[in-house]
N, C-alpha and C positions, 0 to 999 in steps of 0.2 A: 130422605131418610131412611136405612138398614130395616130390614123386622124388629132387630133386636130393640134397637131404640122406641120404631113404630108401639114395640108391646108395653115397656114403659112407660111410654104416655098415654097411647092408653090406659091404662090401666090406674097410673098419677090423678087424673083426669077423672075417673069413677069415684077414686076416693074422694079429691077436691069435691066431688058433685054430690056426696052423703057428709059429706060436712069430717073429715077423718084428713083433716088438711097434716099434720106430722108426716101419716106414714106417705099423702100426699107429692107430700114435700121428700121424703127419704128417694122412692120412684123416677120422682125430676134432676136431684142428686146424684144416681144410677143414670141414669143420658145423658147428662150431662162431662158427667166421668169420658162418658164413649165420645162424645161429641163436643166440644166444648167449644168450638163457634158458630153453632147455635141460634140464632139470635131466639126463637120463637120457646127450647129451654130455658132461656135467661126468666122472659116472660111469665111462663107458666109458675118458674120457683119464685119468680114475684108477690105474684098471684098467690102460692100458696102462705107466702110466708106473711104479705098483709093478710089474708084471714085470722092466722096464728095473732095480730097486734103486730113481728116484728118489722114494723113499716121501715127503721133507716135499714137492713139487712135486705126488704123489698124496693127500695129505692134504689141498694149497688145491683140490684137486681136488674132493675129495667134502665140503670143507669146501663149496664153492663148489654146487654141486647142495644139499643142506638146506639155503642158507639160500632156495634160492630155491625150492623148495618139502621140505617137512621133510616123513620119512614116520616109519610106524611101524614102529619096531628090531624092534620084539617080529613081526609080518608077517612077514623075508626068514625 
């Protein structure tokens, strides 16, 4: 992950943890513009959307993350 994306993700995570879900979503969206094939970014966007109660959009993001990189669900 390049440093620009890392900075966006870090800021997004901080905002998410602080309860600023809409603002966090903006940072994750910016990171996805740069690295649209990064499954972790789609997952973080899904978490932000879920926190906002936007469940259908969150599911789409989680599914996009899984379509990029299927994960062993038993491992989590």
